[in-house]
C-alpha positions in Angstrom: 4.2 24.4 -4.5 6.2 25.3 -1.5 8.2 22.2 -0.4 8.6 21.2 2.8 11.3 20.0 4.0 12.2 17.1 7.0 14.5 14.6 8.4 14.3 10.7 8.2 16.5 8.7 10.6 17.1 5.2 9.9 18.8 2.7 12.2 22.2 4.0 11.9 23.8 7.2 12.3 23.6 8.6 9.0 20.7 11.3 8.7 19.0 11.7 5.3 16.9 15.5 4.6 14.6 14.9 1.7 12.1 17.8 0.0 8.7 16.9 -0.2 5.8 19.7 -1.8 3.6 20.7 0.5 0.9 19.4 -1.9 -0.6 17.9 -5.2 -1.7 19.5 -8.6 -5.5 19.5 -8.4 -4.9 16.6 -11.5 -3.1 14.1 -9.5 -5.7 14.5 -6.6 -8.6 14.3 -9.1 -6.9 11.2 -10.9 -6.3 9.2 -7.2 -9.5 10.0 -5.7 -10.9 8.4 -9.3 -8.6 5.3 -9.1 -9.3 4.9 -5.5 -13.4 5.7 -4.8 -14.7 4.7 -8.4 -12.2 2.2 -9.6 -11.8 0.2 -6.4 -15.2 -1.0 -6.3 -15.0 -2.1 -2.5 -14.1 1.4 -1.3 -17.0 2.4 -2.8 -18.9 -0.6 -0.7 -17.5 0.8 2.5 -18.5 4.0 1.6 -14.8 5.1 2.0 -14.0 8.6 0.8 -11.2 10.6 0.7 -10.9 14.0 2.6 -7.6 15.0 2.5 -4.3 13.7 0.1 -1.0 15.3 1.5 2.5 13.8 0.7 3.3 12.9 4.0 -0.5 12.1 5.3 -3.6 10.8 3.7 -7.3 10.7 5.4 -10.9 9.4 4.4 -14.2 9.3 6.2 -16.5 6.1 6.6 -20.3 7.2 7.7 -22.0 4.3 9.4 -24.7 2.9 7.6 -27.1 -0.6 8.2 -24.6 -2.4 5.6 -21.9 -2.1 8.1 -23.1 -3.2 11.0 -20.9 -5.8 12.9 -23.2 -6.3 16.0 -26.8 -5.8 15.5 -27.3 -5.0 19.2 -24.7 -2.3 19.5 -25.0 -1.2 15.9 -21.1 -1.3 16.2 -19.1 -1.3 12.6 -17.8 -4.9 11.7 -14.2 -5.4 12.5 -13.9 -6.6 8.8 -14.6 -3.0 7.8 -12.2 -1.2 9.6 -9.5 -3.9 8.7 -10.6 -3.2 4.9 -10.6 0.5 5.7 -6.9 0.5 7.2 -5.5 -1.9 4.4 -7.1 0.8 2.4 -5.7 4.0 3.6 -2.3 2.2 3.6 -2.4 1.8 0.1 -3.5 5.3 -0.4 -0.7 6.6 1.4 1.3 4.6 -0.6 0.3 5.9 -3.7 0.5 9.6 -2.6 4.3 8.8 -0.9 5.1 7.6 -5.0 3.5 10.4 -6.6 5.6 12.8 -4.4 8.7 10.8 -5.0 8.3 11.5 -8.7 7.1 15.1 -9.1 9.2 15.5 -11.6 6.6 13.5 -13.8 3.5 14.7 -14.8 0.4 13.8 -12.8 -1.3 11.7 -15.4 2.2 9.7 -15.8 2.8 9.3 -12.0 -1.0 7.4 -11.8 0.4 5.0 -13.6 2.9 4.0 -11.2 0.5 2.2 -8.9 -0.5 -0.9 -11.4 1.9 -3.3 -9.1 1.0 -2.3 -5.7 -0.2 -4.9 -3.2 -0.5 -5.7 0.4 2.0 -7.7 1.6 1.3 -7.8 5.6 -1.3 -6.1 7.6 -1.8 -5.8 11.3 -4.7 -4.3 13.2 -5.1 -3.8 16.9 -8.4 -3.1 17.7 -8.5 -1.0 21.2 -12.6 0.5 21.3 -15.7 -0.5 20.0 -16.4 1.4 16.8 -19.3 3.0 17.9 -20.7 6.2 15.7 -22.0 7.9 13.0 -19.0 8.4 11.4 -15.2 7.0 11.4 -11.9 9.1 10.5 -8.9 7.0 8.9 -5.4 8.3 8.6 -2.7 6.6 7.4 1.2 7.7 6.3 4.6 6.3 5.0 6.8 5.3 7.9 9.3 4.5 4.7 9.1 3.9 1.2 11.9 2.0 -0.5 11.9 0.5 -3.7 10.0 -2.3 -3.5 8.5 -2.1 -0.1 6.5 0.6 1.8 6.0 0.3 5.4 3.0 2.0 6.8 1.0 3.2 9.5 -2.8 3.5 10.1 -5.8 4.9 12.3 -9.3 4.7 12.7 -10.6 7.2 14.7 -14.3 8.1 16.7 -16.3 11.1 15.8 -15.3 12.6 19.0 -11.3 12.1 17.4 -10.8 8.8 19.7 -8.7 6.1 18.4 -10.3 3.0 17.8 -8.1 0.9 16.1 -4.4 1.1 14.4 -2.4 -0.5 11.9 0.7 -1.1 10.4 1.1 -2.8 6.7 3.8 -3.6 4.4 3.1 -3.4 1.1 4.5 -4.0 -2.6 5.1 -0.6 -4.3 7.0 -2.3 -7.9 
């Protein structure tokens, strides 16, 4: 794996540079997908499927289906699906960030670090109606502390337009 360097600025003049791996091992990604897509059964109800897991950003997809309709006249996706999907993505971003922080551990050992992960706070802004055949969800961790992580999430339509965005705080330990 080729490491990637980037800079994190805090609300003070000091700057910290950390190195993240460019990508995860296939075993870690497979384990993360099993947790996210199989063991968290509600994600199956949503039809949430991971499309990319990188240390700095995660993406997934939801295909529109009749069970997700919130407004029957417009075939618009229910706002609760958007909210739940973005919340799940914030959690997935935290999992990726935690996994990246502990690259010195074996993939199986890192996968056991997610047991205490939970949502503390969630804010969703609905910007446009959710109408489309499928949707892309993206999330990234803005700050990973020892106890709390802050995330930013996006919900996009098939044309790439931003339909909703959110931010969340998650307990990580």
